[in-house]
N, C-alpha and C positions, 0 to 999 in steps of 0.2 A: 545377329547369329544367336541361335538357342544354345544352351548349354549342352545338348546333345551334338549338335553341329561341331560345336567349339573342342569338345572331347575327341570328336571323330578326327578333325583336322590335325590334332596333336598326335594321331596314332597313325599318320602316313609315313612310311620309311622309304628313303632313297638309299640304296646300296651304292658304295663307292670304292673304287679299286684303288689300289697304291698308284702313284703319289699324290692324288687328288685331294688328300685330306691334310690338315696341319700337322707338321712334326717334321722330323729328320727325313731329307730327300724329297720333300713336298715340292710342287710344282708352283709356278706363279698362280695357278687358279684356285689354289686351296682356299684363300681368303674370300674370294667373289664367290665361290660354290657355297661356303659356310653362311656367308651374308645372303644369299639367295634363299637357302634353305631356311634361316629363320625368318625371314620376311615372309615366305610361303608356309610357314608353320609345319615344316617337314623335319623329320627326325634324320640326321646322317649316320648312317651304319657303316663303319669303315670295314672292309674285309679284311681278312689276314693278308700279308704280303705273300706274293706268288714265290714258289721256289726259285724261279728263274730269276727273280730280282734279288734273292738272297746271294747267290753264288755265281760266278762265271761259268759258262757251259764249257765243255770240253771241245777242242778244235772240230771234232765232227758233228758238233751240233747237240750232242745228247747231254742231258743235265748232269751236273757233276756228281751229284749224290741223290741216290734213290730214297734214302731216309729224310732228306727235306722235302721231297714230294709227297711221302707217305705222313708226314706231319702236316703239310699242307692240306691234304684230303681230310684228316682227322679234324683240324680247324674248320675247315668248311663244313663238315657235317655237323659239328657242334654248333655253329652260326644258323645252318639252316634248321636244324632241329630246335633252336630256341624260336626261330621266325616260324616255324609250324605253329608253335604254341601260341605266339602272339597273333597269327592270323586266325586261329581257332577262337581268339577273344575279340575278332573284329578289327584288327589292325588290318592295313593293307600296304602292300610293297609297289611302288612306283616302276621300279625297274634297277637296272645297273648302269653306272657312270663309270666308263674308264678313260684312262689317257689316249688321245688318238694314236700314239706310238703303239700300243697294243695290237693294233690292227696290221702294223707293218712287219710284225715279227712272227714267225712260227710259234715261239714259245708263248707270245701274248695271245695269239687266236686259240691255242689249246688250252691255255689257262680260262679263257672266257668260255669254251666248250665244256671244260670241267665244272665250272661254276654254274652254267646253266643246267647241266645234266644233275648236278647235286641238289640244286634248287627243285628242279622238277621232281626227282626221286624221292626227296625228303619231305619237301613242303608242298609240293603240288604246284610249283609256280612255273609259268612259262615267262621267264624274264625278258622284258623288252631291255635292249641295249644301246646306250648311247654313248658317243665320245664327246669329250670336252678338249676344244683345241687349246694348246698353250697360248692363252691370250689373257688379258685382264677382264675381259668380260665372260659371263656365264652364257654359253650358247651351246645348249645340248643338241646333237646332231645324231638322228637316227645312225646305227650301224649294222643293224642285222643284214642288210644285202651285202655289206662289205666282208662279213665274218665268213671264213671258209676253213674247215677243218684243216689242221697241221698234218 
């Protein structure tokens, strides 16, 4: 591999949604996903924790606090502003990996929609989305056909 190819591989980014990265609240797939990324020379970029994961929803399904949603949007705008700069330098983003459970909840699907809209609006990214089932192996599965707006 030439030096240029080596540098290029190091500049490939995979966006990862909570709880698929190591840390409090992580799923069983965090370690295998990080190992996979190292093996493939991909940088894992953890996205901010969604507002719906920070606080329970009201009984009618509405988010408990608008302030948390606004803070989430501010954090996403910051992340994608930074990614836009990295893309301008030649980095590339593979896509977004989320827990399979995100597709089964209206809040999870809405969060994916917000992330994709923010990525497109700020960084010009059309994010591919994959799910990672809760298992020991890394098995990314296409999710776009499963996502429907909340």
